[in-house]
C-alpha positions in Angstrom: -132.0 34.3 -100.0 -130.4 36.7 -97.5 -127.8 35.2 -95.2 -125.9 37.1 -92.5 -122.5 36.0 -91.3 -121.0 37.0 -87.9 -117.7 36.0 -86.3 -116.9 34.9 -82.8 -113.4 36.4 -82.3 -111.4 33.9 -80.2 -108.0 33.9 -81.9 -107.3 30.4 -83.2 -110.7 29.2 -82.0 -112.6 31.9 -83.9 -115.6 30.7 -86.0 -118.4 32.0 -88.1 -122.2 32.0 -87.4 -124.3 31.9 -90.6 -127.9 33.1 -90.1 -130.6 32.8 -92.7 -133.0 30.5 -94.6 -132.0 27.3 -96.4 -128.7 26.7 -94.6 -129.4 23.0 -93.8 -129.4 22.3 -97.5 -126.0 24.1 -97.9 -124.5 22.6 -94.7 -122.0 20.3 -96.5 -120.6 23.1 -98.7 -120.3 25.4 -95.7 -118.7 22.8 -93.5 -116.1 21.6 -96.0 -113.6 24.5 -95.6 -113.4 23.9 -91.8 -113.0 20.2 -91.9 -109.7 18.4 -91.4 -110.9 15.2 -93.0 -113.8 13.9 -95.1 -116.0 12.2 -92.6 -118.9 13.5 -90.4 -120.9 12.0 -87.6 -124.3 13.6 -87.2 -126.2 13.6 -84.0 -129.9 14.5 -83.8 -133.1 13.5 -81.9 -136.3 11.7 -82.8 -138.3 14.9 -83.2 -135.8 16.6 -85.5 -134.7 13.6 -87.6 -137.9 13.2 -89.6 -137.8 16.9 -90.5 -134.2 17.7 -91.3 -131.9 14.7 -91.1 -132.3 13.6 -94.7 -131.8 17.1 -96.0 -128.6 17.5 -94.0 -127.3 14.2 -95.1 -128.1 15.1 -98.8 -126.0 18.3 -98.4 -123.1 16.2 -97.1 -123.4 13.8 -100.0 -123.5 16.8 -102.4 -120.2 18.0 -100.9 -118.6 14.6 -101.1 -118.5 14.1 -97.3 -118.9 10.6 -95.9 -121.2 10.3 -93.0 -122.9 8.2 -90.3 -125.5 9.3 -87.8 -127.3 8.5 -84.6 -130.7 9.5 -83.3 -131.3 10.3 -79.6 -134.6 10.6 -77.7 -135.8 14.2 -77.5 -136.2 16.1 -74.3 -134.2 17.6 -71.4 -134.0 14.2 -69.8 -131.6 13.1 -72.5 -128.9 15.4 -71.1 -127.6 12.9 -68.6 -124.8 10.5 -68.0 -126.5 7.5 -69.5 -127.3 9.2 -72.8 -123.7 10.6 -72.9 -122.3 7.1 -72.5 -124.6 5.8 -75.2 -123.6 8.6 -77.6 -119.9 8.1 -76.9 -120.3 4.4 -77.5 -122.1 5.1 -80.8 -119.3 7.4 -81.9 -116.6 4.8 -81.0 -118.6 2.1 -82.8 -118.7 4.4 -85.9 -114.9 4.6 -85.7 -114.8 8.4 -85.3 -111.3 9.7 -85.7 -109.7 12.9 -84.6 -110.4 14.2 -88.1 -114.1 13.3 -88.0 -116.4 16.3 -87.8 -119.2 15.9 -85.3 -122.5 17.6 -86.3 -125.2 18.6 -83.8 -128.5 18.9 -85.5 -131.3 19.9 -83.2 -132.1 22.1 -80.2 -130.1 22.9 -77.1 -130.2 19.4 -75.6 -128.6 17.9 -78.7 -126.1 20.7 -79.0 -125.0 20.6 -75.4 -124.8 16.8 -75.2 -123.1 16.4 -78.6 -120.6 19.2 -77.9 -119.7 17.6 -74.6 -119.2 14.2 -76.2 -117.0 15.8 -78.9 -115.0 17.6 -76.2 -114.1 14.3 -74.4 -113.8 11.8 -77.2 -110.2 11.2 -78.1 -109.5 14.4 -76.1 -111.4 16.6 -78.4 -113.1 16.4 -81.8 -114.2 19.3 -84.0 -117.9 19.9 -84.1 -120.5 22.0 -85.9 -123.7 23.4 -84.5 -126.8 23.2 -86.7 -129.4 24.6 -84.2 -133.1 24.1 -85.1 -134.8 25.9 -82.3 -135.0 29.6 -81.6 -133.4 29.1 -78.1 -130.5 27.2 -79.5 -129.9 29.6 -82.4 -129.8 32.7 -80.1 -128.1 31.1 -77.1 -126.8 27.6 -76.6 -125.2 27.0 -80.0 -122.9 30.0 -79.6 -120.1 30.3 -77.0 -118.9 26.8 -76.5 -120.7 25.8 -73.4 -121.4 22.1 -73.4 -122.6 19.8 -70.7 -125.2 17.6 -69.1 -127.5 17.7 -66.1 -127.3 15.7 -62.9 -129.6 15.2 -59.9 -127.6 18.0 -58.2 -128.5 20.6 -60.8 -128.4 21.8 -64.4 -125.2 21.8 -66.6 -123.0 21.0 -63.6 -120.9 18.5 -65.7 -119.5 19.9 -68.9 -116.7 21.6 -70.8 -115.9 24.7 -72.8 -115.5 23.5 -76.3 -116.1 25.9 -79.1 -117.7 24.8 -82.4 -116.0 25.3 -85.7 -119.1 26.7 -87.3 -122.7 27.5 -86.4 -125.4 27.3 -89.1 -128.6 28.9 -87.9 -131.2 28.0 -90.5 -134.2 30.4 -89.8 -136.5 28.3 -92.0 -136.2 25.5 -89.5 -138.0 27.7 -87.0 -141.2 27.4 -89.0 -141.7 23.8 -87.8 -141.6 24.7 -84.1 -144.7 24.7 -81.9 -145.6 28.1 -80.6 -144.6 27.1 -77.0 -141.0 26.3 -78.2 -140.8 29.6 -80.1 -141.9 31.5 -77.0 -139.3 29.6 -74.9 -136.6 30.8 -77.3 -138.0 34.3 -77.4 -137.3 34.7 -73.7 -133.6 34.4 -74.4 -133.9 37.0 -77.1 -135.5 39.4 -74.6 -132.6 38.7 -72.2 -130.1 40.4 -74.5 -132.2 43.6 -74.5 -132.3 43.5 -70.7 -128.6 42.9 -70.3 -127.1 45.9 -72.1 -129.2 46.7 -75.2 -132.2 48.8 -74.2 -132.8 49.9 -77.8 -133.2 46.2 -78.8 -135.6 45.7 -76.0 -137.6 48.7 -77.3 -137.5 47.2 -80.8 -138.9 43.9 -79.4 -141.7 45.7 -77.7 -142.7 46.9 -81.2 -141.8 43.9 -83.2 -141.8 40.9 -80.9 -145.1 39.6 -82.3 -143.5 39.5 -85.8 -140.6 37.5 -84.5 -142.9 35.0 -82.8 -145.3 34.4 -85.7 -142.4 33.8 -88.1 -142.0 37.0 -90.2 -138.6 36.1 -91.8 -137.0 39.5 -91.7 -137.9 40.2 -88.1 -136.9 36.7 -87.0 -133.5 36.9 -88.8 -132.9 40.4 -87.2 -133.7 39.0 -83.7 -131.4 36.0 -84.2 -128.6 38.2 -85.6 -128.7 40.8 -82.9 -128.8 38.1 -80.2 -125.9 36.2 -81.7 -123.9 39.4 -82.2 -124.5 40.4 -78.5 -123.4 36.9 -77.3 -120.4 36.8 -79.6 -119.2 40.2 -78.3 -119.4 39.0 -74.7 -117.9 35.6 -75.3 -114.9 37.3 -77.1 -114.3 39.3 -74.0 -114.6 36.4 -71.5 -114.6 32.9 -73.1 -114.7 30.9 -69.8 -117.0 33.1 -67.8 -114.5 34.5 -65.4 -116.3 37.9 -65.4 -118.6 39.7 -67.8 -119.9 36.5 -69.5 -121.8 35.7 -66.4 -124.2 38.5 -67.4 -125.6 36.1 -69.9 -127.0 34.2 -67.0 -129.6 36.9 -66.3 -132.6 35.1 -64.9 -130.8 31.8 -65.0 -129.9 31.3 -61.3 -133.6 31.3 -60.5 -134.5 29.5 -63.7 -132.2 26.6 -63.0 -133.7 26.2 -59.6 -137.2 26.1 -61.1 -136.1 23.5 -63.6 -134.5 21.3 -61.0 -137.7 21.5 -58.9 -139.8 20.4 -61.8 -137.4 17.6 -62.7 -136.0 19.0 -65.9 -139.3 18.1 -67.5 -141.7 19.6 -70.0 -143.7 21.0 -67.1 -141.4 24.0 -67.5 -139.3 24.6 -70.5 -135.9 26.3 -70.1 -137.0 29.5 -71.8 -140.2 29.6 -69.7 -138.1 29.3 -66.6 -135.8 32.0 -67.9 -138.7 34.3 -68.4 -139.9 33.8 -64.8 -136.3 34.1 -63.6 -135.8 37.5 -65.3 -139.0 38.8 -63.7 -137.6 37.5 -60.4 -134.3 39.2 -61.0 -135.9 42.6 -61.8 -138.4 42.4 -58.9 -135.5 41.6 -56.6 -133.5 44.5 -58.0 -136.5 46.8 -57.4 -137.0 45.4 -53.9 -133.4 46.3 -53.1 -133.9 49.8 -54.5 -131.5 49.2 -57.4 -133.9 49.4 -60.3 -137.1 51.4 -60.9 -140.2 49.5 -60.2 -141.4 50.8 -63.6 -138.7 48.8 -65.4 -139.6 45.6 -63.6 -143.3 46.2 -64.6 -142.3 47.0 -68.2 -140.4 43.7 -68.5 -143.2 41.7 -67.0 -145.8 43.4 -69.2 -143.9 42.5 -72.4 -143.3 38.9 -71.5 -147.0 38.5 -70.5 -148.2 40.2 -73.7 -146.4 37.7 -75.9 -147.6 34.7 -73.9 -144.7 33.8 -71.7 -145.2 33.0 -68.0 -144.2 35.6 -65.5 -145.2 33.8 -62.3 -145.2 30.3 -60.8 -147.8 27.7 -61.7 -150.7 27.2 -59.3 -150.6 23.4 -60.2 -148.0 22.7 -57.6 -146.9 23.8 -54.1 -143.6 25.6 -54.3 -141.2 25.0 -51.5 -139.1 28.2 -51.2 -136.4 26.5 -49.1 -136.0 23.8 -51.7 -135.6 26.5 -54.4 -132.9 28.3 -52.3 -131.2 24.9 -51.8 -131.1 24.4 -55.6 -129.6 27.9 -56.0 -126.9 27.1 -53.5 -125.7 24.3 -55.8 -125.5 26.6 -58.8 -122.1 26.5 -60.6 -121.7 30.2 -60.2 -121.5 30.0 -56.4 -118.1 31.3 -55.1 -117.0 31.1 -51.5 -120.4 30.0 -50.6 -122.1 33.0 -52.1 -124.5 32.9 -55.1 -123.6 35.2 -58.0 -126.7 37.1 -59.0 -127.3 39.0 -62.2 -129.4 42.0 -61.1 -130.3 45.3 -62.9 -130.4 49.0 -62.5 -133.0 49.1 -65.3 -133.7 47.7 -68.7 -130.3 47.3 -70.4 -128.3 47.9 -67.2 -127.6 44.5 -65.8 -124.7 43.8 -63.4 -123.1 41.1 -61.3 -123.2 40.9 -57.5 -122.7 38.4 -54.7 -123.8 40.9 -52.1 -127.5 40.1 -52.0 -129.2 39.7 -48.6 -130.5 36.1 -48.3 -133.6 37.3 -46.6 -134.5 39.6 -49.5 -134.2 36.6 -51.9 -136.3 34.5 -49.6 -139.0 37.1 -49.3 -139.2 37.7 -53.0 -139.5 33.9 -53.6 -142.2 33.7 -51.0 -144.2 36.4 -52.8 -144.1 34.4 -56.0 -145.0 31.2 -54.2 -148.1 32.8 -52.6 -149.6 34.5 -55.6 
């Protein structure tokens, strides 16, 4: 089976991303060369464990790696202080040492929480990402961002802690519900909108194949996305500049997620889809981007089944959304950093956005 290997170039913190089918069954063999010891501690959740935990543990046994594991509740609500404390306690109870390799098996929640726990336990343990959702494979597993949510906002507590290895098993995506696939697909579209217009055009032609699970198309989408993120992370590991472009749509998305209580009412990728539409509409409103490009993005997202507007099942308070945005971690000197666009594949950063233009745009969405 075809596997593609990419590298995230960060000097002594560089690591490989393997992309392809069957990697969970080969995880132990692939992990062994980057381990400092012979013990692993696997973290997963109660939705992933029945599907892939035994297979991963069997691969560790085959490689002669000793292991223990813990299973967390699934869902965004697990990314909080109480579950972080429980995870750290479980790792200490298991006698994790500095040579223990921590393994995150699951989606973005498991990856973010496990990576953060690894970053703080004994001042830093090595960890491996084994992402099992499309969103985690193309975004959260790469780049070393770890963290948890608080009542003040999303990912406001965390650390930059790069993994030693990422194993993106594309076969694992076949078990995902369509809604989860679509949520991940929003992050794939994001890369085309940032600086790869040719990729966006490819998605317009092939996005359906990615979503329904055609292996070659799906592997290509994951590889292009990871390559794009790896390139940006190599330039700006700690988001001092260009890496913030990866937040296209996220300033709005995080506000929407906070307003819906980080619940299944709105998945992260669904919020990102709406947030990207908002970013492009705001760009068009300010005369920065052609209206046609905003329409083109919205049309593609809607065509594949992603939301492009706010649900009519609740009343949206624009001032509360603005309040959430004001608490975003990208605020500097009291100004929110926005990722706007001059067109598809032409995103840029700015803090000079009139507050009233943001308010009017949000009001338009809230009224529809």
